[in-house]
Phi, psi and omega in degrees: 000157181232132181226129180257118185247079184248009187301321188281328174282342180306319180294321176294315179295328176296315181299317183298313183303316180295353184287341184044056186295149171291160182299330175290332174288330176277001186299306179295335179292321177280311183301320186263018174286151188223136179237123163230166181232121178257121180250133184217125171255121194228126182231128179229132171227134176232131188239118180277161182282331181270190188284357182303143176303144176292159177228163181170162173207162184224123184210155177240131181224156175231134183229106184261121181231134181242116180247120180276167163280194183240150175297156182261072183230165179298319169253103184286133183234162171203185184211131174243154180208154177208158181214119178245149181211136176233143178246120181276120179278314177203155178206119172247101179076184186256099175263009175085004186261326189236160174301144178233125177286175182299337179276002177089356178263152178268145175280165183295317178226157170202154186190181180205151176228157171184188188208161176222120171276136184229141182219140190222137177223121184059240181243036178229124186234143178250129173228141180224128184124228185287136180220150170228089187270154174236083182234156174302334178250003175201136185218148177278114184272111177250011186294333193242230174269303179265146178290155170287140173234131178248134178256135179175204171232143178213134184245124180229137188229125172239037184296331177259125183304127181088350183240120175257121183242135183224144176203146178175186175221138167248131185254336182214162180220155168233122188272169187296341180237044181208161170269327194255150175286147178209160175301156178273155180200197182248142179296134183062020181243209185272109188259006179292329179234129173258156180287151183277350177162167179247111178262139186215158165205151177187165181227145171229126194228122169284092188297318173200192193289340186259334192242131168232130169245145187217140171225132170227151170232118178240128183237113166281092190315124182077007174235297179205167172243130187235120174252141177229134180224129186230141171230139178229126184235124180235146179210168175220135173235100186065231180281000188255121175264143177228141175223135184241127174235125177241129192221139184220130170250143170230119183247122174230162185289163180223139168061239176288352184045064185296340184246024180082181180283147176234138168220071198236132169231149181230113181255131175222148175217141194226128169247124184244134175233142183225138173205116182066240186265000192249142174211143179230150176226148170236119185239139176235133180221143185224118178260133176236093191199157174253007170206181188300139167304135186278135167238161179285161178312152187081002181057048183290137190292163178223078185285351172296340168284129192292341181255015180307135183189196176306306183277332178072336174060046174245027179284172185299128175059024176285137171252146179208142182231129180237148178231132189228139171227122184238141174230138176248113185274034186299330185270354179246310179219085184300136192098351176263137173222148178233138176229128177228136183219148170219132175231135177243125175254128176231181179052038180277128166260120181207131177058037183082355182258151181232160176066026177280164188215156185213150177226142176226129171233144190227137170220117176245146178223120186239131174229128180244132178293132186260000182196171183097176179286346176250036180295137185096345176299133190236132169249133185229116182241125184233137173244124179240122181235116196245132178226130177223147183279337192253346174203184184299134171269186172189161178254133181225140178234141181221131176233117183238134172245128178227151178199137185242129177251121180255125184265000000 
């Protein structure tokens, strides 16, 4: 099913139409427009250690995106639009990838459409409508079939060199396993009442070429306030590049506290070293909380946590250590990349148990065609292997094929 949710942006778009801009002002709006079609075939199968039934799905999707240029006016305006549609080839159980009806069955198709009005003056831009953000307090989930879409308004400004300012509100979201936009709440939380919006503001400042500091505040009204502070330091010694990331989240409850009180901290540090085609990362994360670190409904990712993965390692009082190895075979087989990771979480308090543990191992192999008529066609094969002391583990395999057509 396809649903177009433009009611909140309609007023703005109507105002834009009413400007009756001259043809000369619209020239760049049309000439600089871009259209692309993302095609994605996604297969997932998950097998649990216990007698639980295996789950999985296989689907094909198309994501058509149009991005206009800007009018040649003092305040430049533009309009973006997108339409996503997925055809479900098969679905066995609920693997969190596609919509599942109350009867346990998946629809044949699902999709969503939307638009974004944009207005720019100098280096400041206002966008109203659909967003696919990469922010510390909201993230676009591309891990399954269709992308997460947030509907709202966002203001971004880069008037001062090195300083990026962001503020806005998202009032609805459509998750990876839905067609419809809905109010926001907390995954595994109280869905009876939805928040009226996620308000946010933040700043990212490049102190110099090596050092960046970032701060964001996000408030999911009547659920939580979330503060994020991050520091990134990059340097190079000969052929070895080094990057240090230090990240801290602080979560407290807000308003009616519809999911109970929060007094949660998440500290993470990542050290990355790269040389030639090789890179390694060591990640450490410490949770100081009496319940899960909150994520938005639909299990929208929070990759600013250094251990974000299938498990995420966000259980009460969990400590985790991760090791990552990455290889880019650009000198021997261009287009081939390998990613291997192991994360061990310990000291978990869950279900009345203490000192529990969990382990996740990942192996990803990606290959992109480098030439020919299908240049850019990408094959991605992933194996995720989960072991937990307090409940069932599982083995999961994903195969994704992606291709982009630019018009």
